[in-house]
C-alpha positions as CSV (number, residue, x, y, z in Angstrom):
1,M,-21.9,164.0,281.7
2,D,-20.5,161.8,278.9
3,F,-18.8,162.0,275.6
4,A,-21.6,162.9,273.4
5,D,-23.0,165.4,275.7
6,A,-19.3,166.6,276.0
7,H,-19.2,166.7,271.9
8,G,-22.6,168.7,271.4
9,L,-21.4,171.4,274.0
10,W,-18.4,171.9,271.8
11,G,-20.6,172.4,268.4
12,I,-22.6,174.8,270.5
13,Q,-19.1,176.4,271.9
14,N,-17.8,176.8,268.2
15,K,-20.9,178.1,266.7
16,V,-20.6,180.8,269.5
17,R,-17.4,181.5,268.9
18,H,-17.9,182.4,265.1
19,L,-21.0,183.9,266.2
20,Q,-18.9,186.1,268.6
21,E,-16.2,186.7,266.1
22,T,-18.8,187.7,263.2
23,L,-20.1,190.5,265.8
24,D,-16.4,191.7,266.5
25,D,-16.2,192.3,263.1
26,T,-19.0,194.0,262.3
27,V,-18.5,195.7,265.4
28,M,-14.8,197.3,264.3
29,T,-16.5,198.1,260.6
30,A,-19.5,199.4,262.4
31,G,-16.6,202.0,264.3
32,S,-14.5,202.7,261.2
33,D,-17.4,203.9,259.3
34,A,-18.7,206.0,262.0
35,F,-14.9,207.7,262.5
36,H,-14.4,208.1,258.9
37,A,-18.2,209.9,258.5
38,A,-17.0,211.8,261.4
39,L,-14.1,212.7,259.4
40,A,-15.3,213.7,256.4
41,F,-17.6,216.3,258.9
42,Y,-14.4,217.6,260.5
43,N,-12.7,217.9,257.3
44,N,-15.6,219.9,255.5
45,V,-16.3,222.1,258.7
46,R,-12.6,222.8,258.6
47,R,-12.5,223.9,255.4
48,A,-15.5,226.2,255.4
49,A,-13.5,228.1,258.7
50,K,-10.6,228.2,256.4
51,Q,-13.2,230.1,254.0
52,D,-14.8,232.0,256.7
53,V,-17.9,230.8,256.8
54,P,-20.3,232.3,259.1
55,G,-20.0,229.8,262.6
56,A,-17.9,227.2,261.1
57,K,-14.9,228.5,263.1
58,A,-16.3,227.9,266.6
59,I,-17.7,224.0,265.0
60,Y,-13.7,223.8,263.9
61,E,-12.5,224.9,267.4
62,D,-15.1,222.3,269.3
63,L,-14.0,219.4,267.1
64,K,-10.5,220.4,266.8
65,A,-9.7,218.4,270.1
66,R,-11.6,215.2,269.4
67,F,-9.1,215.2,265.6
68,P,-6.0,216.0,267.2
69,G,-3.4,214.7,264.7
70,G,-3.0,216.8,261.3
71,H,-2.8,215.3,258.3
72,R,0.6,213.6,256.7
73,R,1.6,215.2,253.3
74,R,2.8,212.0,250.8
75,G,5.2,212.6,248.8
76,S,4.9,211.6,244.8
77,D,6.3,208.0,245.4
78,G,3.4,207.9,248.5
79,T,5.4,207.7,251.3
80,D,5.3,209.6,254.6
81,T,7.3,213.1,254.1
82,G,6.8,213.6,258.2
83,T,5.3,216.6,257.3
84,E,2.2,217.5,259.1
85,T,-0.7,220.4,257.8
86,E,-3.3,222.0,259.1
């Protein structure tokens, strides 16, 4: 192998590295989108359960384990008050 071969491989390696970074970004975005959609569904089920919509309480109880953190209240200045809401 000579310098020309090594130089050609570096170019390929850089393209593969760029492809990997782009794929990583896409996977991260897709995961974030899926989480936000699931969280929106969970919040809707939670509201429905609070309003005694038939069947919502059972679904809420099943989903609650997947979303263990409570919602944090924000003060008027946007800072975390440390108070969780359910």
